[in-house]
C-alpha distance (Angstrom), angle and dihedral (degrees) to the residues before:
residue distance angle dihedral
M1 . . .
N2 3.81 . .
Y3 3.78 125.2 .
K4 3.81 93.5 -98.9
E5 3.81 90.4 54.7
I6 3.81 90.4 47.4
L7 3.81 92.2 53.3
I8 3.81 91.7 45.9
K9 3.80 90.1 50.9
A10 3.81 91.1 47.3
M11 3.80 91.3 50.7
R12 3.80 91.7 47.1
I13 3.81 93.3 52.8
S14 3.80 88.6 45.5
L15 3.80 97.3 47.8
M16 3.82 104.5 23.2
P17 3.82 106.7 28.4
S18 3.81 94.7 152.7
V19 3.83 88.9 60.7
E20 3.80 101.0 35.4
W21 3.82 96.0 49.4
K22 3.81 88.7 62.7
T23 3.81 89.3 58.1
I24 3.79 92.5 43.9
K25 3.81 90.5 53.3
T26 3.81 91.5 63.3
E27 3.82 96.5 46.3
Q28 3.79 112.5 110.7
E29 3.80 105.0 -166.7
T30 3.79 119.1 135.5
P31 3.82 121.1 -108.3
R32 3.81 88.8 -105.3
E33 3.81 92.2 52.2
L34 3.80 91.5 47.2
M35 3.80 92.7 50.9
W36 3.79 93.9 46.5
N37 3.82 101.3 37.4
F38 3.81 98.8 41.3
A39 3.81 113.9 6.5
F40 3.80 97.4 50.4
P41 3.84 96.8 49.1
I42 3.82 94.6 44.9
I43 3.81 92.4 46.3
L44 3.81 89.5 48.1
F45 3.82 89.0 51.2
S46 3.80 89.8 53.8
A47 3.81 92.2 46.5
I48 3.82 91.9 51.9
G49 3.82 89.5 56.3
R50 3.79 89.7 51.6
D51 3.80 90.4 49.3
I52 3.80 94.1 51.2
G53 3.79 90.4 49.8
L54 3.80 91.8 47.5
F55 3.79 90.0 52.8
F56 3.81 90.7 58.6
V57 3.81 91.1 47.6
V58 3.81 100.6 49.1
K59 3.80 105.9 28.3
A60 3.83 90.0 87.5
V61 3.81 89.7 52.8
L62 3.80 101.3 41.2
G63 3.79 100.9 23.1
Y64 3.79 119.8 -154.0
S65 3.77 93.9 -38.1
L66 3.77 143.3 133.0
N67 3.81 88.8 -100.2
L68 3.80 89.7 57.8
A69 3.81 91.1 51.7
I70 3.83 91.5 47.2
L71 3.80 91.6 49.3
L72 3.82 93.4 49.1
V73 3.81 93.0 48.1
F74 3.81 90.9 46.6
N75 3.80 91.4 48.4
L76 3.81 93.1 49.2
I77 3.80 94.8 47.7
S78 3.82 92.0 44.8
W79 3.81 94.8 52.3
V80 3.79 90.9 48.6
L81 3.80 98.3 46.3
I82 3.82 100.3 37.9
P83 3.85 98.2 53.6
Y84 3.81 91.3 38.9
L85 3.79 92.4 54.7
L86 3.80 94.2 41.1
I87 3.81 91.7 53.8
L88 3.80 89.8 52.8
I89 3.81 93.1 45.4
A90 3.82 92.6 47.8
A91 3.81 91.0 49.5
Y92 3.80 92.9 50.1
I93 3.82 92.0 46.5
L94 3.80 91.8 50.8
N95 3.80 93.2 43.2
F96 3.80 88.7 53.4
G97 3.80 98.2 40.1
L98 3.80 105.8 38.7
P99 3.85 96.3 65.6
K100 3.80 87.7 56.7
L101 3.81 87.0 60.6
G102 3.79 92.3 50.6
I103 3.80 96.2 -97.1
E104 3.79 111.3 125.4
T105 3.78 114.5 -151.5
D106 3.79 144.9 144.3
L107 3.79 132.5 -128.6
L108 3.81 96.3 -107.8
S109 3.81 93.9 52.4
V110 3.80 93.0 47.1
L111 3.79 90.9 46.1
K112 3.81 90.5 51.8
V113 3.80 92.0 50.6
V114 3.81 94.0 49.0
L115 3.80 96.8 42.0
Y116 3.79 99.7 42.5
T117 3.81 93.9 41.4
F118 3.79 90.3 57.8
T119 3.81 94.5 40.6
P120 3.85 91.1 94.4
L121 3.82 87.3 55.4
F122 3.81 90.8 57.1
I123 3.81 91.3 48.7
V124 3.82 93.6 47.8
T125 3.81 91.7 44.3
F126 3.81 91.5 58.8
F127 3.80 92.7 56.4
V128 3.81 99.2 36.1
Y129 3.81 93.7 51.5
L130 3.80 93.7 40.2
H131 3.81 91.4 95.1
P132 3.85 130.8 11.5
L133 3.83 92.5 -121.9
L134 3.79 90.6 60.5
R135 3.80 91.7 60.3
I136 3.80 90.3 80.5
L137 3.80 83.8 78.2
I138 3.82 91.5 66.9
P139 3.84 99.0 76.4
I140 3.81 90.7 34.9
G141 3.77 96.3 52.6
I142 3.81 104.4 30.2
Y143 3.81 96.0 96.3
V144 3.78 92.5 45.0
F145 3.80 89.4 49.7
I146 3.82 93.0 49.7
A147 3.80 89.5 51.9
Y148 3.80 90.7 48.8
T149 3.81 90.4 49.3
F150 3.80 88.3 57.5
Y151 3.80 88.6 50.4
V152 3.83 93.6 52.4
F153 3.79 92.1 42.4
W154 3.81 94.0 49.7
Y155 3.79 91.9 57.6
G156 3.81 90.3 47.6
V157 3.80 93.3 53.2
Q158 3.82 89.9 45.1
E159 3.80 92.0 55.4
L160 3.79 103.0 36.4
F161 3.81 102.6 39.0
D162 3.78 126.5 52.9
I163 3.80 97.1 -157.2
T164 3.80 137.3 126.7
L165 3.80 122.7 -83.1
E166 3.82 90.7 -108.3
K167 3.80 91.7 54.4
K168 3.80 91.4 44.7
L169 3.79 90.7 55.2
R170 3.80 90.1 47.5
F171 3.81 90.2 48.0
I172 3.81 92.1 50.5
V173 3.81 95.5 48.0
I174 3.80 93.2 48.6
T175 3.80 95.1 44.8
I176 3.80 95.4 46.1
V177 3.81 90.5 49.5
V178 3.80 90.8 50.2
G179 3.82 91.2 45.4
F180 3.78 97.8 50.5
L181 3.80 91.3 40.9
G182 3.80 85.1 55.7
I183 3.81 90.5 54.0
F184 3.80 90.6 51.2
V185 3.81 91.0 48.1
A186 3.81 90.4 48.9
Q187 3.81 92.0 54.8
H188 3.81 91.4 46.6
I189 3.80 94.2 48.4
Y190 3.80 90.7 47.8
G191 3.82 91.7 50.9
L192 3.80 91.9 50.6
L193 3.80 93.1 48.3
L194 3.79 92.5 46.2
G195 3.80 91.4 50.8
W196 3.79 88.5 53.0
V197 3.82 96.6 45.6
M198 3.81 98.4 39.4
P199 3.83 113.9 7.8
G200 3.78 116.2 -149.6
M201 3.81 96.6 26.4
E202 3.80 95.0 96.5
A203 3.81 90.3 88.8
Y204 3.81 90.8 61.2
V205 3.79 97.0 46.1
K206 3.80 116.8 67.5
């Protein structure tokens, strides 16, 4: 899968989830292939948007300096590794925990649900963080985006899991809680690491 195909797939799951989930259901790649062929490129795309936006924010403070280069490299690596690892951790937690609640699943299906549900977040993140002025959209659109995440996720659960409505609702609540907790943890981990690498820069990086 080339980068153009990845972006098309990401846009299809973001804009036409009811159609794209049917295609995703039939895909037979391994969890490793899914994480390398789709997750890594789309997370990198999101991280590049964050890096461009960070450049505009801190260049007036740090100038064109070694510290600026270090901060940009650190930021890029952080926002590739942290989401990548959190997606894997969330999938393993759900794959382990859901059967205990009577919801039979497998790692690939759970990984698909987690990754593709949050794919719109990676797309939106690239554009919202691309320039500081665009960040005013974050508080304005956060509730709309949460609602849309439920919409994308609902279609995914419908297609990938043949379970009762009660179990679907339980599945959705648990997975969304784990997912958004993961986002909070990601921001916290990033803040701690940034404070260690370059103290004082936390105020410039939201």
